[in-house]
MARBA-212488 format. One record per residue: residue in one letter; z, y negated, x negated of N, C-alpha, C, O, CB in turn. Coordinates in nm, 3 decimals. Glycine has a CB too. Example, Ala and Ser with C-alpha at 12.3 -4.5 7.8 and 13.67 -1.06 7.14 Angstrom:
residues 2
NODE guro    n.zz    n.yy    n.xx   ca.zz   ca.yy   ca.xx    c.zz    c.yy    c.xx    o.zz    o.yy    o.xx   cb.zz   cb.yy   cb.xx
NODE    a   0.780   0.569  -1.319   0.780   0.450  -1.230   0.780   0.330  -1.320   0.846   0.332  -1.424   0.905   0.447  -1.131
NODE    s   0.708   0.225  -1.285   0.714   0.106  -1.367   0.787  -0.003  -1.290   0.804  -0.114  -1.341   0.572   0.060  -1.408
//
This chain:
residues 142
NODE guro    n.zz    n.yy    n.xx   ca.zz   ca.yy   ca.xx    c.zz    c.yy    c.xx    o.zz    o.yy    o.xx   cb.zz   cb.yy   cb.xx
NODE    m  -4.573   4.689  -0.868  -4.641   4.583  -0.939  -4.574   4.568  -1.076  -4.452   4.568  -1.086  -4.638   4.449  -0.859
NODE    e  -4.654   4.557  -1.178  -4.604   4.544  -1.314  -4.608   4.396  -1.355  -4.710   4.329  -1.339  -4.687   4.632  -1.412
NODE    y  -4.496   4.348  -1.408  -4.487   4.209  -1.451  -4.506   4.200  -1.601  -4.472   4.291  -1.677  -4.351   4.147  -1.409
NODE    l  -4.560   4.087  -1.642  -4.582   4.064  -1.783  -4.450   4.026  -1.849  -4.383   3.932  -1.805  -4.688   3.953  -1.805
NODE    g  -4.412   4.097  -1.950  -4.290   4.067  -2.024  -4.325   4.032  -2.167  -4.434   4.067  -2.214  -4.191   4.186  -2.020
NODE    w  -4.239   3.966  -2.235  -4.268   3.924  -2.371  -4.250   4.035  -2.472  -4.285   4.019  -2.589  -4.181   3.808  -2.409
NODE    n  -4.196   4.147  -2.429  -4.178   4.260  -2.519  -4.293   4.360  -2.510  -4.295   4.458  -2.585  -4.048   4.330  -2.488
NODE    q  -4.387   4.336  -2.423  -4.501   4.427  -2.410  -4.600   4.403  -2.524  -4.610   4.293  -2.579  -4.571   4.408  -2.273
NODE    e  -4.670   4.508  -2.557  -4.768   4.499  -2.665  -4.906   4.459  -2.613  -4.999   4.440  -2.692  -4.777   4.632  -2.738
NODE    e  -4.919   4.445  -2.482  -5.049   4.412  -2.426  -5.073   4.262  -2.436  -4.980   4.182  -2.430  -5.058   4.458  -2.279
NODE    s  -5.199   4.226  -2.451  -5.234   4.084  -2.454  -5.292   4.045  -2.319  -5.343   4.128  -2.244  -5.333   4.054  -2.569
NODE    v  -5.284   3.919  -2.291  -5.337   3.866  -2.166  -5.472   3.804  -2.197  -5.480   3.706  -2.270  -5.239   3.761  -2.101
NODE    p  -5.579   3.860  -2.142  -5.711   3.803  -2.171  -5.731   3.671  -2.097  -5.703   3.662  -1.977  -5.822   3.902  -2.134
NODE    l  -5.778   3.572  -2.167  -5.811   3.444  -2.107  -5.955   3.411  -2.143  -5.998   3.437  -2.255  -5.714   3.331  -2.154
NODE    p  -6.027   3.354  -2.051  -6.162   3.308  -2.086  -6.152   3.204  -2.198  -6.054   3.131  -2.203  -6.236   3.249  -1.961
NODE    p  -6.250   3.196  -2.286  -6.243   3.104  -2.401  -6.217   2.959  -2.362  -6.143   2.889  -2.431  -6.371   3.112  -2.478
NODE    r  -6.276   2.913  -2.252  -6.255   2.774  -2.211  -6.112   2.753  -2.165  -6.053   2.649  -2.192  -6.354   2.735  -2.100
NODE    a  -6.055   2.851  -2.095  -5.919   2.839  -2.044  -5.817   2.851  -2.157  -5.710   2.790  -2.151  -5.891   2.945  -1.938
NODE    a  -5.849   2.927  -2.259  -5.755   2.947  -2.369  -5.726   2.817  -2.442  -5.616   2.801  -2.496  -5.811   3.050  -2.467
NODE    s  -5.820   2.726  -2.446  -5.795   2.599  -2.514  -5.716   2.502  -2.427  -5.664   2.403  -2.478  -5.927   2.536  -2.555
NODE    k  -5.706   2.529  -2.297  -5.635   2.438  -2.206  -5.494   2.485  -2.172  -5.409   2.403  -2.138  -5.714   2.422  -2.079
NODE    y  -5.468   2.614  -2.181  -5.340   2.669  -2.137  -5.272   2.743  -2.251  -5.337   2.789  -2.346  -5.359   2.761  -2.018
NODE    m  -5.141   2.754  -2.239  -5.068   2.836  -2.334  -4.955   2.906  -2.260  -4.900   2.854  -2.163  -5.013   2.750  -2.453
NODE    l  -4.923   3.024  -2.307  -4.815   3.101  -2.247  -4.686   3.067  -2.322  -4.679   3.077  -2.445  -4.843   3.255  -2.253
NODE    v  -4.588   3.025  -2.246  -4.460   2.987  -2.304  -4.353   3.072  -2.238  -4.352   3.086  -2.115  -4.431   2.834  -2.284
NODE    p  -4.264   3.130  -2.316  -4.157   3.209  -2.255  -4.074   3.124  -2.159  -4.049   3.006  -2.184  -4.066   3.269  -2.364
NODE    v  -4.033   3.185  -2.051  -3.959   3.114  -1.947  -3.830   3.055  -2.005  -3.791   2.944  -1.967  -3.926   3.208  -1.830
NODE    r  -3.763   3.126  -2.094  -3.637   3.074  -2.150  -3.660   2.945  -2.227  -3.575   2.856  -2.224  -3.571   3.179  -2.241
NODE    e  -3.773   2.933  -2.298  -3.804   2.810  -2.370  -3.832   2.695  -2.273  -3.786   2.583  -2.292  -3.924   2.831  -2.464
NODE    f  -3.909   2.725  -2.169  -3.941   2.625  -2.068  -3.814   2.580  -1.996  -3.794   2.461  -1.976  -4.043   2.680  -1.968
NODE    d  -3.728   2.675  -1.958  -3.603   2.641  -1.890  -3.511   2.558  -1.978  -3.446   2.466  -1.930  -3.532   2.769  -1.845
NODE    r  -3.506   2.590  -2.108  -3.423   2.514  -2.200  -3.469   2.369  -2.208  -3.387   2.277  -2.203  -3.425   2.579  -2.338
NODE    l  -3.599   2.349  -2.221  -3.650   2.211  -2.227  -3.633   2.140  -2.094  -3.601   2.021  -2.090  -3.798   2.211  -2.267
NODE    q  -3.654   2.212  -1.985  -3.636   2.151  -1.853  -3.491   2.107  -1.834  -3.465   2.001  -1.776  -3.676   2.250  -1.742
NODE    k  -3.396   2.187  -1.882  -3.254   2.151  -1.873  -3.223   2.028  -1.957  -3.150   1.939  -1.912  -3.166   2.269  -1.918
NODE    r  -3.278   2.021  -2.078  -3.256   1.905  -2.165  -3.313   1.777  -2.102  -3.250   1.671  -2.107  -3.319   1.928  -2.303
NODE    i  -3.430   1.788  -2.044  -3.492   1.671  -1.980  -3.409   1.628  -1.860  -3.388   1.508  -1.839  -3.637   1.701  -1.938
NODE    a  -3.363   1.724  -1.780  -3.280   1.691  -1.663  -3.150   1.622  -1.706  -3.103   1.531  -1.638  -3.247   1.819  -1.583
NODE    e  -3.092   1.666  -1.818  -2.970   1.601  -1.868  -2.998   1.456  -1.907  -2.916   1.368  -1.882  -2.914   1.678  -1.989
NODE    e  -3.112   1.433  -1.967  -3.145   1.297  -2.010  -3.187   1.208  -1.894  -3.173   1.086  -1.903  -3.254   1.301  -2.113
NODE    l  -3.238   1.266  -1.787  -3.279   1.188  -1.672  -3.164   1.166  -1.574  -3.182   1.104  -1.469  -3.394   1.255  -1.601
NODE    g  -3.047   1.216  -1.608  -2.931   1.201  -1.522  -2.892   1.055  -1.506  -2.961   0.966  -1.556  -2.813   1.280  -1.578
NODE    p  -2.783   1.030  -1.436  -2.742   0.891  -1.413  -2.722   0.816  -1.544  -2.656   0.865  -1.636  -2.614   0.885  -1.330
NODE    r  -2.777   0.700  -1.550  -2.768   0.616  -1.669  -2.674   0.500  -1.641  -2.626   0.481  -1.529  -2.908   0.565  -1.712
NODE    h  -2.649   0.425  -1.744  -2.557   0.311  -1.734  -2.637   0.181  -1.739  -2.612   0.095  -1.823  -2.452   0.316  -1.848
NODE    e  -2.734   0.167  -1.647  -2.817   0.047  -1.646  -2.739  -0.077  -1.608  -2.776  -0.188  -1.647  -2.933   0.066  -1.551
NODE    n  -2.630  -0.061  -1.532  -2.557  -0.178  -1.486  -2.458  -0.230  -1.591  -2.383  -0.323  -1.563  -2.484  -0.145  -1.359
NODE    l  -2.457  -0.172  -1.711  -2.373  -0.226  -1.817  -2.418  -0.366  -1.857  -2.335  -0.451  -1.888  -2.376  -0.133  -1.939
NODE    s  -2.548  -0.389  -1.857  -2.595  -0.523  -1.894  -2.549  -0.626  -1.791  -2.514  -0.738  -1.828  -2.749  -0.525  -1.906
NODE    a  -2.550  -0.591  -1.665  -2.500  -0.683  -1.562  -2.351  -0.710  -1.582  -2.305  -0.822  -1.563  -2.526  -0.626  -1.420
NODE    a  -2.277  -0.607  -1.622  -2.133  -0.623  -1.642  -2.105  -0.715  -1.761  -2.019  -0.803  -1.752  -2.067  -0.487  -1.664
NODE    y  -2.177  -0.696  -1.872  -2.146  -0.784  -1.985  -2.198  -0.925  -1.964  -2.139  -1.019  -2.017  -2.202  -0.728  -2.112
NODE    f  -2.306  -0.942  -1.890  -2.348  -1.079  -1.856  -2.246  -1.146  -1.765  -2.218  -1.265  -1.781  -2.487  -1.077  -1.788
NODE    a  -2.190  -1.072  -1.671  -2.086  -1.127  -1.584  -1.962  -1.165  -1.666  -1.901  -1.270  -1.644  -2.048  -1.025  -1.474
NODE    l  -1.926  -1.079  -1.762  -1.810  -1.112  -1.847  -1.837  -1.234  -1.934  -1.748  -1.317  -1.953  -1.773  -0.992  -1.935
NODE    f  -1.959  -1.245  -1.988  -1.992  -1.364  -2.067  -1.990  -1.490  -1.979  -1.944  -1.595  -2.022  -2.130  -1.348  -2.133
NODE    g  -2.039  -1.478  -1.857  -2.035  -1.591  -1.763  -1.892  -1.631  -1.731  -1.860  -1.750  -1.725  -2.110  -1.557  -1.633
NODE    a  -1.806  -1.533  -1.709  -1.665  -1.563  -1.682  -1.600  -1.629  -1.803  -1.518  -1.719  -1.788  -1.589  -1.435  -1.643
NODE    a  -1.635  -1.583  -1.923  -1.579  -1.643  -2.045  -1.623  -1.789  -2.058  -1.541  -1.874  -2.093  -1.621  -1.563  -2.170
NODE    v  -1.749  -1.818  -2.031  -1.799  -1.955  -2.041  -1.733  -2.043  -1.934  -1.690  -2.155  -1.963  -1.953  -1.958  -2.026
NODE    a  -1.726  -1.992  -1.810  -1.667  -2.071  -1.703  -1.519  -2.099  -1.729  -1.472  -2.211  -1.709  -1.683  -2.000  -1.569
NODE    t  -1.447  -1.997  -1.774  -1.305  -2.015  -1.802  -1.285  -2.107  -1.922  -1.196  -2.192  -1.922  -1.237  -1.880  -1.827
NODE    g  -1.368  -2.088  -2.024  -1.358  -2.174  -2.142  -1.395  -2.318  -2.112  -1.336  -2.410  -2.169  -1.448  -2.121  -2.253
NODE    a  -1.491  -2.340  -2.022  -1.532  -2.476  -1.986  -1.422  -2.547  -1.907  -1.419  -2.670  -1.903  -1.662  -2.472  -1.905
NODE    a  -1.334  -2.472  -1.844  -1.226  -2.533  -1.767  -1.109  -2.577  -1.855  -1.022  -2.652  -1.810  -1.176  -2.436  -1.661
NODE    v  -1.106  -2.530  -1.981  -0.993  -2.561  -2.068  -0.984  -2.711  -2.104  -0.875  -2.767  -2.091  -1.003  -2.479  -2.196
NODE    p  -1.092  -2.778  -2.147  -1.078  -2.922  -2.182  -1.024  -3.009  -2.068  -0.936  -3.091  -2.091  -1.212  -2.976  -2.227
NODE    p  -1.075  -2.994  -1.943  -1.016  -3.076  -1.835  -0.868  -3.042  -1.810  -0.789  -3.130  -1.776  -1.095  -3.057  -1.706
NODE    l  -0.833  -2.913  -1.829  -0.692  -2.876  -1.810  -0.603  -2.938  -1.916  -0.489  -2.975  -1.889  -0.676  -2.724  -1.812
NODE    m  -0.656  -2.950  -2.038  -0.578  -3.010  -2.146  -0.558  -3.160  -2.123  -0.458  -3.218  -2.166  -0.649  -2.987  -2.281
NODE    a  -0.653  -3.222  -2.054  -0.643  -3.365  -2.027  -0.545  -3.395  -1.915  -0.496  -3.507  -1.903  -0.780  -3.421  -1.991
NODE    t  -0.516  -3.297  -1.833  -0.423  -3.315  -1.722  -0.280  -3.293  -1.772  -0.252  -3.196  -1.842  -0.456  -3.218  -1.605
NODE    s  -0.193  -3.385  -1.735  -0.055  -3.374  -1.782   0.040  -3.322  -1.675   0.156  -3.291  -1.704  -0.007  -3.508  -1.831
NODE    s  -0.008  -3.312  -1.552   0.083  -3.273  -1.443   0.091  -3.122  -1.422   0.166  -3.077  -1.335   0.039  -3.339  -1.315
NODE    l   0.017  -3.042  -1.499   0.019  -2.896  -1.483   0.130  -2.834  -1.567   0.172  -2.891  -1.668  -0.116  -2.835  -1.522
NODE    p   0.178  -2.717  -1.526   0.276  -2.647  -1.610   0.214  -2.613  -1.746   0.092  -2.600  -1.757   0.327  -2.518  -1.539
NODE    s   0.295  -2.598  -1.846   0.246  -2.578  -1.983   0.181  -2.442  -2.004   0.108  -2.425  -2.101   0.359  -2.594  -2.081
NODE    w   0.203  -2.346  -1.918   0.148  -2.212  -1.937   0.006  -2.197  -1.884  -0.059  -2.096  -1.913   0.237  -2.112  -1.869
NODE    i  -0.045  -2.293  -1.808  -0.178  -2.282  -1.747  -0.289  -2.283  -1.853  -0.375  -2.196  -1.852  -0.201  -2.398  -1.647
NODE    t  -0.287  -2.380  -1.943  -0.394  -2.391  -2.043  -0.398  -2.270  -2.135  -0.507  -2.217  -2.156  -0.374  -2.518  -2.125
NODE    p  -0.288  -2.221  -2.191  -0.295  -2.100  -2.273  -0.345  -1.978  -2.195  -0.411  -1.891  -2.251  -0.159  -2.070  -2.333
NODE    t  -0.314  -1.973  -2.067  -0.362  -1.862  -1.985  -0.515  -1.865  -1.974  -0.580  -1.761  -1.984  -0.300  -1.867  -1.844
NODE    f  -0.571  -1.983  -1.956  -0.717  -1.995  -1.948  -0.781  -1.962  -2.083  -0.887  -1.898  -2.086  -0.757  -2.137  -1.904
NODE    v  -0.720  -2.003  -2.193  -0.775  -1.974  -2.326  -0.773  -1.824  -2.352  -0.871  -1.766  -2.398  -0.695  -2.048  -2.436
NODE    v  -0.660  -1.760  -2.321  -0.649  -1.615  -2.341  -0.746  -1.540  -2.249  -0.807  -1.442  -2.291  -0.503  -1.568  -2.315
NODE    s  -0.761  -1.586  -2.126  -0.855  -1.523  -2.032  -0.999  -1.535  -2.083  -1.075  -1.438  -2.078  -0.844  -1.587  -1.893
NODE    a  -1.036  -1.652  -2.131  -1.172  -1.671  -2.184  -1.196  -1.580  -2.303  -1.302  -1.519  -2.314  -1.195  -1.819  -2.224
NODE    a  -1.098  -1.571  -2.392  -1.112  -1.483  -2.509  -1.122  -1.338  -2.467  -1.200  -1.262  -2.524  -0.995  -1.502  -2.605
NODE    a  -1.043  -1.297  -2.369  -1.046  -1.158  -2.322  -1.181  -1.125  -2.258  -1.238  -1.019  -2.283  -0.932  -1.132  -2.222
NODE    f  -1.232  -1.217  -2.175  -1.364  -1.194  -2.114  -1.472  -1.181  -2.222  -1.559  -1.094  -2.215  -1.400  -1.309  -2.017
NODE    l  -1.465  -1.268  -2.322  -1.563  -1.264  -2.430  -1.553  -1.134  -2.509  -1.655  -1.072  -2.540  -1.542  -1.383  -2.524
NODE    l  -1.431  -1.092  -2.540  -1.411  -0.968  -2.614  -1.462  -0.847  -2.536  -1.528  -0.760  -2.592  -1.264  -0.950  -2.649
NODE    m  -1.430  -0.841  -2.407  -1.478  -0.728  -2.326  -1.630  -0.728  -2.315  -1.692  -0.621  -2.315  -1.416  -0.733  -2.185
NODE    g  -1.692  -0.846  -2.306  -1.838  -0.853  -2.303  -1.900  -0.802  -2.432  -2.000  -0.730  -2.428  -1.883  -0.996  -2.278
NODE    v  -1.842  -0.839  -2.545  -1.893  -0.794  -2.676  -1.878  -0.642  -2.688  -1.968  -0.574  -2.737  -1.818  -0.865  -2.793
NODE    v  -1.764  -0.589  -2.644  -1.744  -0.443  -2.648  -1.848  -0.373  -2.562  -1.904  -0.271  -2.603  -1.600  -0.406  -2.600
NODE    l  -1.875  -0.426  -2.443  -1.976  -0.363  -2.357  -2.116  -0.371  -2.418  -2.196  -0.280  -2.399  -1.976  -0.428  -2.220
NODE    v  -2.146  -0.479  -2.491  -2.276  -0.488  -2.559  -2.289  -0.374  -2.660  -2.394  -0.309  -2.666  -2.292  -0.626  -2.631
NODE    f  -2.184  -0.350  -2.738  -2.189  -0.242  -2.836  -2.196  -0.105  -2.771  -2.264  -0.015  -2.821  -2.069  -0.249  -2.929
NODE    v  -2.126  -0.086  -2.660  -2.132   0.042  -2.588  -2.272   0.065  -2.533  -2.327   0.175  -2.546  -2.028   0.045  -2.472
NODE    a  -2.331  -0.037  -2.473  -2.467  -0.024  -2.418  -2.567   0.006  -2.530  -2.658   0.086  -2.512  -2.507  -0.152  -2.343
NODE    r  -2.549  -0.059  -2.643  -2.640  -0.036  -2.757  -2.627   0.108  -2.807  -2.728   0.174  -2.835  -2.610  -0.135  -2.872
NODE    a  -2.504   0.158  -2.819  -2.482   0.296  -2.863  -2.543   0.395  -2.765  -2.601   0.495  -2.808  -2.333   0.324  -2.881
NODE    l  -2.530   0.370  -2.636  -2.590   0.460  -2.537  -2.742   0.458  -2.545  -2.807   0.561  -2.531  -2.544   0.421  -2.395
NODE    r  -2.800   0.339  -2.568  -2.945   0.329  -2.582  -2.994   0.405  -2.704  -3.095   0.474  -2.698  -2.989   0.183  -2.590
NODE    i  -2.921   0.393  -2.815  -2.960   0.465  -2.937  -2.952   0.615  -2.914  -3.041   0.688  -2.957  -2.870   0.424  -3.056
NODE    r  -2.846   0.661  -2.848  -2.830   0.803  -2.820  -2.943   0.854  -2.731  -2.996   0.963  -2.752  -2.695   0.828  -2.753
NODE    q  -2.980   0.773  -2.630  -3.088   0.813  -2.541  -3.221   0.819  -2.615  -3.301   0.910  -2.592  -3.099   0.717  -2.422
NODE    t  -3.246   0.725  -2.704  -3.370   0.725  -2.782  -3.377   0.846  -2.873  -3.482   0.910  -2.886  -3.382   0.596  -2.864
NODE    k  -3.265   0.879  -2.938  -3.262   0.997  -3.025  -3.283   1.125  -2.945  -3.355   1.215  -2.990  -3.129   1.004  -3.102
NODE    a  -3.222   1.134  -2.828  -3.238   1.254  -2.746  -3.383   1.268  -2.699  -3.437   1.378  -2.697  -3.143   1.249  -2.624
NODE    a  -3.445   1.157  -2.661  -3.585   1.162  -2.618  -3.675   1.204  -2.734  -3.769   1.282  -2.714  -3.630   1.026  -2.564
NODE    a  -3.649   1.154  -2.853  -3.728   1.192  -2.970  -3.707   1.340  -3.003  -3.801   1.409  -3.043  -3.690   1.104  -3.092
NODE    d  -3.585   1.388  -2.988  -3.554   1.528  -3.014  -3.627   1.619  -2.914  -3.682   1.722  -2.953  -3.403   1.552  -3.007
NODE    i  -3.626   1.580  -2.787  -3.697   1.660  -2.686  -3.846   1.659  -2.714  -3.912   1.763  -2.702  -3.669   1.605  -2.543
NODE    s  -3.900   1.546  -2.750  -4.042   1.537  -2.783  -4.076   1.627  -2.901  -4.179   1.695  -2.900  -4.081   1.391  -2.814
NODE    r  -3.990   1.628  -3.003  -4.014   1.714  -3.120  -4.008   1.861  -3.080  -4.089   1.941  -3.125  -3.911   1.686  -3.231
NODE    e  -3.911   1.897  -2.995  -3.901   2.036  -2.951  -4.024   2.077  -2.871  -4.072   2.189  -2.885  -3.775   2.056  -2.866
NODE    m  -4.075   1.987  -2.788  -4.196   2.018  -2.710  -4.316   2.035  -2.802  -4.398   2.124  -2.782  -4.224   1.909  -2.606
NODE    r  -4.326   1.950  -2.904  -4.436   1.961  -3.000  -4.425   2.092  -3.078  -4.526   2.160  -3.100  -4.435   1.840  -3.098
NODE    d  -4.302   2.128  -3.120  -4.282   2.254  -3.190  -4.316   2.373  -3.101  -4.378   2.470  -3.145  -4.137   2.265  -3.240
NODE    l  -4.277   2.364  -2.976  -4.306   2.472  -2.881  -4.456   2.487  -2.862  -4.508   2.599  -2.858  -4.238   2.444  -2.746
NODE    r  -4.525   2.375  -2.852  -4.670   2.380  -2.836  -4.735   2.443  -2.959  -4.823   2.527  -2.947  -4.727   2.239  -2.813
NODE    e  -4.691   2.401  -3.078  -4.749   2.456  -3.199  -4.717   2.605  -3.214  -4.801   2.682  -3.261  -4.699   2.380  -3.322
NODE    t  -4.598   2.645  -3.173  -4.558   2.785  -3.186  -4.638   2.875  -3.093  -4.685   2.981  -3.135  -4.410   2.800  -3.156
NODE    y  -4.654   2.834  -2.968  -4.716   2.922  -2.870  -4.862   2.889  -2.843  -4.924   2.955  -2.759  -4.641   2.916  -2.742
NODE    h  -4.918   2.792  -2.910  -5.059   2.761  -2.892  -5.140   2.802  -3.014  -5.257   2.768  -3.027  -5.079   2.612  -2.863
NODE    g  -5.075   2.876  -3.104  -5.149   2.930  -3.218  -5.139   2.848  -3.344  -5.186   2.893  -3.449  -5.290   2.945  -3.181
NODE    g  -5.078   2.729  -3.338  -5.064   2.649  -3.459  -4.944   2.695  -3.538  -4.867   2.779  -3.493  -5.052   2.500  -3.426
NODE    s  -4.928   2.639  -3.655  -4.810   2.672  -3.733  -4.702   2.570  -3.699  -4.727   2.450  -3.700  -4.841   2.672  -3.886
NODE    s  -4.585   2.618  -3.670  -4.476   2.533  -3.630  -4.409   2.471  -3.751  -4.404   2.531  -3.858  -4.376   2.611  -3.547
NODE    l  -4.358   2.352  -3.732  -4.280   2.288  -3.837  -4.146   2.356  -3.853  -4.085   2.352  -3.960  -4.262   2.141  -3.808
NODE    t  -4.100   2.419  -3.746  -3.974   2.492  -3.750  -4.005   2.639  -3.731  -4.097   2.674  -3.658  -3.874   2.441  -3.642
NODE    g  -3.931   2.721  -3.795  -3.954   2.864  -3.787  -3.889   2.926  -3.665  -3.823   2.858  -3.586  -3.904   2.931  -3.909
NODE    e  -3.908   3.055  -3.650  -3.847   3.127  -3.538  -3.695   3.121  -3.545  -3.628   3.121  -3.442  -3.894   3.273  -3.538
NODE    a  -3.641   3.116  -3.667  -3.495   3.108  -3.679  -3.443   2.979  -3.618  -3.338   2.979  -3.555  -3.452   3.118  -3.827
NODE    d  -3.517   2.868  -3.635  -3.475   2.741  -3.578  -3.486   2.743  -3.427  -3.398   2.692  -3.357  -3.558   2.628  -3.635
NODE    l  -3.593   2.803  -3.375  -3.607   2.815  -3.231  -3.497   2.902  -3.173  -3.444   2.872  -3.066  -3.744   2.871  -3.194
NODE    a  -3.463   3.010  -3.242  -3.355   3.096  -3.195  -3.222   3.022  -3.200  -3.136   3.042  -3.113  -3.349   3.226  -3.279
NODE    h  -3.204   2.937  -3.300  -3.079   2.861  -3.314  -3.062   2.764  -3.196  -2.950   2.745  -3.148  -3.078   2.783  -3.448
NODE    r  -3.172   2.703  -3.148  -3.164   2.605  -3.039  -3.143   2.671  -2.905  -3.105   2.603  -2.810  -3.289   2.520  -3.035
NODE    r  -3.165   2.800  -2.893  -3.149   2.869  -2.765  -3.008   2.881  -2.737  -2.970   2.936  -2.633  -3.215   3.004  -2.761
//
C-alpha cells in the first residue's frame, strides 16, 4: 500500500464541493498545534482567587481585632503589634497573589491569541489563501 507523503508530486483529487470544506494539513503542523493547545489546557491556577480572598479576609479579621486589643490593658505588650504585623502580612500576600493571578491570566490570553493566529495562518497556508506569515516563519515555529 502506498501512503501519501508531502514530498510526492501527485495531487489528491477532491470533488469540488469537498474541496471547499476540507484542507490537507501536514501532520507535523497539526501535531505542533495540538501540543500547544494541550499545554494551554493543562492545570491552571483557578484557586489563586480563593487564596487571595482568604488572605484578604484574614487581613480584615486580624485588623478588626486590633482596636479592641488596644483598649485592653491586661494583655502583654507584644500582642497588639503581632496582630498589626499579621494583618499587614496577610494583606501584602493577598496583593502579591492578585498580581500573580493577573500575570497568569495575561499570559494565558496571549497564548490563546497566538494559537488562534497560528491556526488562522495554517488555514490560509494550506487552504489556498495567502498567509500573513511566510514559509520561513512556519519553519521557524516548528
